[in-house]
C-alpha positions as CSV (number, residue, x, y, z in Angstrom):
1,M,15.7,132.0,-51.1
2,S,15.5,134.4,-54.2
3,G,16.7,137.3,-52.2
4,G,19.6,135.3,-50.6
5,F,20.7,134.3,-54.4
6,G,20.6,138.0,-55.6
7,A,22.7,139.4,-52.8
8,G,25.2,136.6,-53.7
9,F,25.3,137.4,-57.2
10,L,25.9,141.2,-56.1
11,K,28.6,140.4,-53.9
12,G,30.6,138.2,-56.3
13,G,30.3,140.7,-59.2
14,I,31.7,143.5,-56.6
15,I,34.6,141.0,-55.4
16,S,35.3,140.4,-59.5
17,V,35.5,144.0,-60.1
18,I,37.8,144.8,-57.3
19,V,40.0,141.6,-58.5
20,A,40.3,143.1,-61.9
21,G,41.2,146.3,-61.0
22,T,43.9,145.2,-58.7
23,V,45.2,143.0,-61.4
24,S,45.2,145.7,-63.9
25,L,47.4,148.0,-61.5
26,I,49.9,145.5,-61.0
27,A,50.4,144.2,-64.6
28,P,52.5,146.7,-67.0
29,L,50.9,148.1,-69.9
30,D,52.7,148.7,-73.3
31,P,54.3,152.3,-73.9
32,V,52.5,154.7,-75.9
33,D,54.0,155.9,-79.1
34,P,54.4,159.7,-78.5
35,G,55.7,160.5,-81.9
36,Q,53.1,158.8,-84.1
37,S,56.0,157.3,-85.7
38,S,54.2,153.8,-86.1
39,Q,52.2,153.2,-89.1
40,V,49.5,150.7,-89.7
41,D,50.2,148.3,-92.4
42,L,47.5,148.2,-94.9
43,A,48.8,145.9,-97.3
44,T,46.3,144.6,-99.7
45,P,45.7,140.9,-99.4
46,A,47.1,139.0,-102.4
47,G,44.7,137.9,-105.1
48,S,41.9,140.7,-103.9
49,G,42.1,142.2,-107.5
50,F,43.0,145.7,-106.2
51,N,46.6,145.6,-106.6
52,A,46.7,144.7,-110.1
53,E,48.8,146.9,-112.4
54,R,46.9,149.3,-114.9
55,T,47.8,151.4,-118.0
56,D,46.9,155.3,-118.0
57,T,44.6,155.5,-121.1
58,N,41.9,158.0,-122.3
59,P,38.6,156.9,-121.1
60,S,36.5,155.4,-124.0
61,L,32.9,155.7,-124.5
62,P,31.1,152.4,-124.7
63,D,30.6,151.3,-128.3
64,T,27.1,152.4,-129.9
65,D,25.7,151.9,-133.2
66,Q,26.2,155.7,-134.2
67,T,29.4,157.0,-136.0
68,V,30.6,160.4,-134.7
69,V,32.5,162.2,-137.7
70,T,35.1,165.0,-136.4
71,E,36.2,167.7,-138.6
72,P,39.1,170.2,-137.9
73,V,37.8,173.5,-136.8
74,Q,39.1,176.6,-138.7
75,K,40.7,179.0,-136.3
76,P,40.1,182.7,-136.8
77,E,43.0,184.5,-138.4
78,T,44.7,187.0,-135.6
79,A,46.0,190.4,-136.8
80,D,49.2,191.7,-135.3
81,D,47.2,194.2,-133.0
82,G,45.6,191.1,-131.3
83,L,42.3,191.6,-132.7
84,V,40.4,188.7,-134.3
85,T,40.0,189.2,-138.0
86,P,36.7,187.2,-139.1
87,V,37.2,185.0,-142.2
88,T,34.9,185.6,-145.0
89,D,33.4,182.9,-147.1
90,T,34.4,183.4,-150.6
91,S,33.3,180.2,-151.7
92,P,30.9,180.8,-154.8
93,A,27.4,180.4,-154.2
94,D,25.2,178.0,-156.3
95,L,23.1,179.5,-159.1
96,P,19.5,178.6,-158.8
97,Q,18.4,175.9,-161.1
98,T,15.5,176.6,-163.6
99,G,12.6,174.2,-164.0
100,G,13.8,173.4,-167.4
101,D,15.8,174.5,-170.3
102,V,14.2,177.7,-171.5
103,D,15.6,179.6,-174.7
104,L,15.7,183.4,-174.2
105,Q,15.3,185.5,-177.1
106,D,17.0,189.0,-177.7
107,P,14.4,191.5,-177.7
108,A,13.5,192.9,-181.2
109,P,15.0,196.4,-181.8
110,A,12.5,199.2,-181.6
111,E,11.5,201.4,-184.6
112,D,12.6,204.5,-183.2
113,E,16.1,203.1,-182.1
114,V,18.7,205.9,-182.6
115,A,21.9,204.7,-183.8
116,M,24.9,206.7,-182.2
117,I,27.1,207.6,-185.1
118,T,30.2,209.5,-184.6
119,P,30.8,212.2,-187.2
120,P,34.2,212.7,-189.0
121,N,36.7,214.9,-187.4
122,D,35.8,217.5,-190.4
123,T,32.1,217.6,-190.1
124,P,30.4,219.7,-187.5
125,P,28.0,218.0,-185.0
126,V,24.4,217.9,-186.1
127,S,22.2,219.2,-183.4
128,Q,19.1,217.2,-182.0
129,P,15.7,218.0,-183.4
130,P,13.9,220.1,-180.6
131,V,11.4,218.5,-178.2
132,L,7.7,217.8,-179.2
133,G,8.5,219.2,-182.8
134,M,8.9,222.8,-181.5
135,P,11.2,224.6,-183.8
136,A,14.3,226.0,-181.9
137,P,14.7,230.1,-182.0
138,A,17.5,231.2,-183.9
139,I,19.5,233.2,-181.2
140,E,22.4,235.5,-182.4
141,D,25.1,236.9,-180.2
142,P,23.0,238.9,-177.6
143,V,25.9,240.6,-176.1
144,A,27.9,241.5,-178.9
145,E,26.6,244.8,-179.1
146,I,26.2,245.8,-175.5
147,P,29.2,248.2,-174.3
148,V,30.6,247.2,-170.9
149,N,33.0,249.1,-168.4
150,R,31.8,252.5,-169.9
151,L,30.1,255.4,-168.2
152,P,26.8,256.6,-169.8
153,T,27.4,259.5,-172.4
154,I,25.7,262.7,-171.4
155,T,25.7,265.8,-173.0
156,P,27.3,268.9,-171.4
157,P,25.2,270.8,-168.7
158,T,22.9,273.4,-170.2
159,T,23.2,275.8,-167.1
160,E,23.4,279.4,-168.1
161,I,26.7,281.1,-167.2
162,T,26.7,284.5,-165.9
163,T,29.8,286.5,-167.0
164,P,30.8,289.2,-164.5
165,A,30.8,292.9,-165.9
166,S,34.2,294.2,-166.8
167,P,35.2,297.1,-165.3
168,A,34.7,300.4,-166.9
169,T,37.6,302.1,-168.4
170,D,36.2,305.3,-169.6
171,G,36.0,307.2,-166.3
172,T,32.4,306.1,-165.5
173,D,31.5,304.8,-162.2
174,T,32.6,301.0,-161.9
175,D,29.9,300.1,-159.1
176,A,27.1,301.6,-161.0
177,A,28.2,300.2,-164.3
178,T,28.4,296.9,-162.7
179,T,25.2,297.3,-160.8
180,A,23.6,298.2,-164.3
181,D,24.9,294.9,-166.0
182,A,23.6,292.8,-163.3
183,N,20.0,294.3,-163.3
184,V,19.9,293.5,-167.1
185,D,21.1,290.1,-166.8
186,T,20.0,288.8,-163.7
187,A,17.3,290.9,-161.9
188,E,14.9,288.2,-161.6
189,V,17.5,285.3,-160.2
190,L,19.7,287.2,-157.7
191,P,18.4,288.1,-154.6
192,P,19.2,291.6,-152.9
193,P,23.0,291.5,-152.3
194,R,24.3,291.1,-149.0
195,G,27.1,293.7,-148.6
196,D,29.0,295.2,-151.7
197,A,27.8,293.2,-154.7
198,T,30.9,294.3,-157.0
199,R,33.0,292.9,-154.1
200,S,31.3,289.8,-153.5
201,A,33.1,286.7,-154.9
202,F,29.9,284.4,-154.0
203,L,27.7,286.8,-156.3
204,R,30.3,286.9,-159.1
205,N,31.1,283.4,-159.4
206,R,27.8,281.6,-158.6
207,M,25.8,279.9,-161.7
208,A,22.4,281.0,-162.4
209,F,19.6,278.7,-161.4
210,D,15.9,278.7,-161.7
211,D,13.4,276.2,-160.3
212,P,10.1,276.8,-162.0
213,E,8.5,273.7,-160.4
214,G,9.2,274.8,-157.0
215,R,10.4,271.2,-155.7
216,P,12.8,271.1,-152.6
217,L,16.4,272.0,-153.5
218,M,19.2,269.4,-153.3
219,S,22.9,270.1,-153.8
220,I,25.6,267.6,-154.4
221,I,29.2,268.6,-153.8
222,L,32.0,266.3,-155.3
223,V,35.4,266.8,-154.0
224,D,38.1,266.5,-156.9
225,A,39.9,263.4,-155.6
226,G,42.9,263.8,-158.1
227,E,44.5,260.7,-159.0
228,E,42.2,258.8,-157.0
229,G,39.2,259.8,-158.6
230,L,38.0,260.0,-162.2
231,D,39.6,262.6,-164.6
232,S,38.0,266.0,-165.3
233,E,36.7,264.8,-168.9
234,V,34.3,261.9,-167.3
235,L,33.4,264.5,-164.5
236,M,32.4,266.8,-167.1
237,T,29.5,264.7,-168.5
238,F,27.2,265.4,-165.7
239,T,23.7,266.4,-167.1
240,F,22.6,267.9,-163.6
241,P,24.2,270.6,-161.6
242,V,27.1,269.5,-159.6
243,T,29.3,271.6,-157.4
244,F,33.1,270.7,-157.5
245,A,35.1,271.2,-154.2
246,I,39.0,272.0,-155.3
247,D,41.5,271.0,-152.6
248,P,44.4,273.5,-152.8
249,D,46.6,270.9,-151.6
250,V,46.3,268.6,-154.6
251,P,48.6,269.5,-157.6
252,G,46.8,270.9,-160.7
253,G,43.9,272.3,-158.8
254,T,43.9,275.7,-160.4
255,L,43.7,274.3,-163.9
256,R,41.0,272.0,-162.9
257,A,39.1,274.6,-161.2
258,K,39.1,276.6,-164.3
259,T,38.2,273.7,-166.4
260,F,35.0,273.1,-164.5
261,A,34.0,276.4,-164.2
262,N,34.4,277.1,-168.1
263,G,32.3,273.9,-168.3
264,G,29.4,275.4,-166.5
265,F,29.6,273.9,-163.3
266,E,30.2,275.6,-159.7
267,V,33.2,275.8,-157.8
268,V,34.3,275.9,-154.2
269,A,37.6,276.0,-152.5
270,M,38.2,273.3,-149.6
271,A,40.0,274.3,-146.6
272,P,43.9,273.6,-146.7
273,G,45.2,271.0,-144.6
274,G,48.7,269.8,-143.7
275,A,51.3,272.5,-143.1
276,R,48.8,275.2,-144.4
277,A,46.0,274.2,-142.0
278,L,44.4,276.9,-140.3
279,Q,45.0,277.7,-136.9
280,P,43.6,280.2,-134.3
281,G,45.8,282.9,-133.3
282,E,46.0,286.2,-131.6
283,N,46.6,287.9,-135.0
284,P,43.6,287.4,-137.3
285,A,45.9,288.5,-140.3
286,A,47.5,285.3,-140.2
287,V,44.3,283.3,-140.9
288,A,43.2,285.9,-143.6
289,A,46.7,285.4,-145.2
290,V,46.1,281.7,-145.7
291,L,42.7,282.1,-147.1
292,Q,43.8,284.9,-149.3
293,G,46.4,282.4,-150.8
294,V,43.7,279.8,-151.3
295,F,41.4,281.9,-153.3
296,G,44.2,283.1,-155.2
297,Q,44.8,279.7,-156.6
298,I,40.9,279.0,-156.9
299,P,39.6,282.3,-157.8
300,E,36.3,281.0,-159.3
301,A,35.3,279.6,-155.8
302,V,32.0,280.8,-154.7
303,A,32.6,279.5,-150.9
304,L,35.2,277.9,-148.6
305,V,33.9,274.3,-147.5
306,D,35.4,272.9,-144.2
307,R,37.6,269.5,-144.6
308,P,35.3,266.6,-143.9
309,D,36.8,266.4,-140.2
310,A,35.1,269.8,-139.6
311,R,38.3,271.2,-138.3
312,I,37.0,274.8,-138.6
313,Q,33.7,274.6,-136.5
314,Q,35.2,272.3,-133.9
315,T,38.2,274.5,-133.0
316,P,37.5,277.2,-130.5
317,G,38.3,281.0,-131.7
318,L,38.8,279.8,-135.4
319,P,35.3,280.3,-136.7
320,D,35.4,284.1,-135.8
321,Q,38.5,284.4,-137.6
322,V,37.5,282.5,-140.9
323,V,34.3,284.5,-140.9
324,E,36.0,288.0,-140.8
325,A,38.5,287.0,-143.4
326,L,35.9,285.8,-145.8
327,S,33.8,289.1,-145.4
328,A,36.6,290.8,-146.9
329,G,36.4,288.8,-150.0
330,G,32.6,288.1,-150.1
331,Q,32.9,284.2,-150.2
332,G,30.3,282.1,-148.4
333,I,31.0,279.4,-146.0
334,L,30.0,275.6,-146.0
335,T,30.1,273.7,-142.8
336,Y,28.6,270.4,-141.6
337,K,25.5,269.7,-139.6
338,V,27.2,268.5,-136.3
339,G,27.5,269.7,-133.0
340,L,26.4,273.5,-132.4
341,N,28.3,274.8,-135.3
342,S,29.0,278.4,-134.2
343,A,30.8,278.8,-137.5
344,D,27.3,278.8,-139.3
345,Q,25.7,280.8,-136.8
346,Q,28.3,283.6,-137.0
347,A,28.5,283.7,-140.7
348,V,24.6,284.1,-141.0
349,K,25.1,287.0,-138.4
350,A,28.0,288.7,-140.4
351,G,25.8,288.7,-143.4
352,L,27.6,285.9,-145.2
353,Y,26.0,283.1,-147.5
354,A,26.3,280.0,-145.4
355,G,25.1,276.0,-145.9
356,T,25.5,273.3,-143.7
357,I,26.3,269.7,-145.2
358,Y,23.7,267.1,-144.2
359,R,25.8,264.1,-144.9
360,V,29.2,262.8,-146.5
361,L,28.3,259.9,-149.0
362,D,31.5,258.2,-149.0
363,G,33.6,258.8,-145.8
364,E,34.6,255.1,-145.5
365,R,34.5,254.2,-149.3
366,E,31.0,252.9,-149.2
367,S,29.5,251.0,-152.1
368,G,27.3,252.1,-154.5
369,A,24.0,250.7,-153.0
370,V,24.8,252.2,-149.7
371,I,25.4,255.8,-151.5
372,K,22.1,255.5,-153.1
373,R,20.4,254.8,-149.6
374,Y,22.3,257.9,-148.7
375,L,20.8,259.9,-151.3
376,D,17.3,258.7,-150.8
377,R,17.4,259.7,-147.0
378,A,18.7,263.1,-148.0
379,V,15.9,263.6,-150.3
380,L,13.5,262.9,-147.0
381,E,15.6,265.7,-145.5
382,A,14.9,268.2,-148.3
383,G,11.2,267.5,-148.1
384,K,11.5,268.5,-144.5
385,D,13.4,271.5,-144.6
386,G,13.1,272.7,-148.3
387,H,16.7,272.1,-149.2
388,V,19.8,269.8,-148.5
389,I,23.5,269.5,-149.3
390,V,25.4,266.4,-149.5
391,L,29.1,265.8,-150.1
392,G,30.9,263.1,-151.9
393,R,34.5,262.4,-153.8
394,S,35.1,261.7,-157.4
395,Y,35.8,257.9,-156.8
396,P,34.3,255.8,-159.5
397,E,31.9,254.1,-157.1
398,T,30.6,257.5,-156.1
399,V,30.2,258.9,-159.8
400,T,28.4,255.7,-160.9
401,A,26.0,255.6,-158.0
402,L,25.1,259.4,-158.8
403,F,24.5,258.5,-162.4
404,S,22.5,255.7,-161.4
405,W,20.5,257.4,-158.7
406,A,19.7,260.4,-160.9
407,L,17.7,258.2,-163.1
408,S,15.5,256.8,-160.1
409,A,12.1,258.0,-159.0
410,K,13.3,259.4,-155.8
411,A,15.6,261.9,-157.8
412,N,12.3,263.4,-159.7
413,T,10.8,264.7,-156.6
414,V,13.8,267.2,-155.9
415,S,15.4,269.8,-158.0
416,L,19.2,269.1,-158.4
417,A,20.8,272.7,-158.0
418,P,24.2,274.4,-157.5
419,V,25.2,274.7,-154.0
420,S,25.1,278.4,-154.2
421,A,20.9,278.2,-155.0
422,V,20.8,276.3,-151.6
423,M,22.8,278.8,-149.6
424,M,20.5,281.6,-150.9
425,A,17.3,279.8,-150.2
426,R,18.0,279.9,-146.5
């Protein structure tokens, strides 16, 4: 019976579903709003409390028992460049309070307190006593009697001057008379003559020199620089032998050469420069004529010295013609210790007195200290070879350096001599 009830219930349900589907197909449905234009009315019911009007006010904190005090904030000052300039607190600081009212007393003045008193205008200031009671020494003017800007005063040289014998006028043999006079005065000083002694300007004009201590010889040649150098009166104050070189191109050279020779100094002639400079040529007589004119201006010369640029010894062909011209007058020749120096070799071969200059002291206007170092090195050269020759100019710096160096210990190790003594020692 239960089975029949279930089947009938199922059958009725199916029929109900079919009937409901049929009715829904037949009955028309409401049209759908495709534009979604309809809006739902969500009106708030009256009296609900949600539609009451309200005023826009700042939220307020709930009341408490504390009071908040707000102070205006000081904004920092802004410079024109947009940088923030901090504000400095310039309010005065409170001074610390002392524990009580304390009276401060001024310190009592010391017994040795010195009162500063300004003396009147017409009263000279009084100097303070010396420290620790020591008496101050009385100092007078220490530099009042010291001479300044003066060269040392030196007595004239004591070199013996050999006067050449005058020619005989009574018909006697001139050569014999001259040789006899030379044997009487300088037999122990002069070496055997090279060539004809009566025609040798070297032997005729040289200054006598003796070296009893046998020390190395050192000769200083000083070129007369004319207006750029010191005058002849100052140059004549040398107390040691100095040989003066006279440039024939400098005005007044003839008179200055005679002045030096009369003062006991040896003289050499410098080779001419400029338009008269020696030039090698096919005719040796041209060179001989120029040199004859030079020695005519400076007859006191014992030798010819090449110019500092060593033109003679470095010009091919010129040394032969110069040596030949000097052989006629008997003058010596001075060259420089550079290169092969064929001029010196040819002069020695021809029987002339010759010498080589070791160093030029002031070729670049060196200072006095540098010149003295050059002289010290020349002393070492003299100790090695037995003799040395240096050359400088009559500049004030050079002459001052020579005076100063002559007083040094180095100068005492050599014998300062005329240039002819060094040329004869070779």
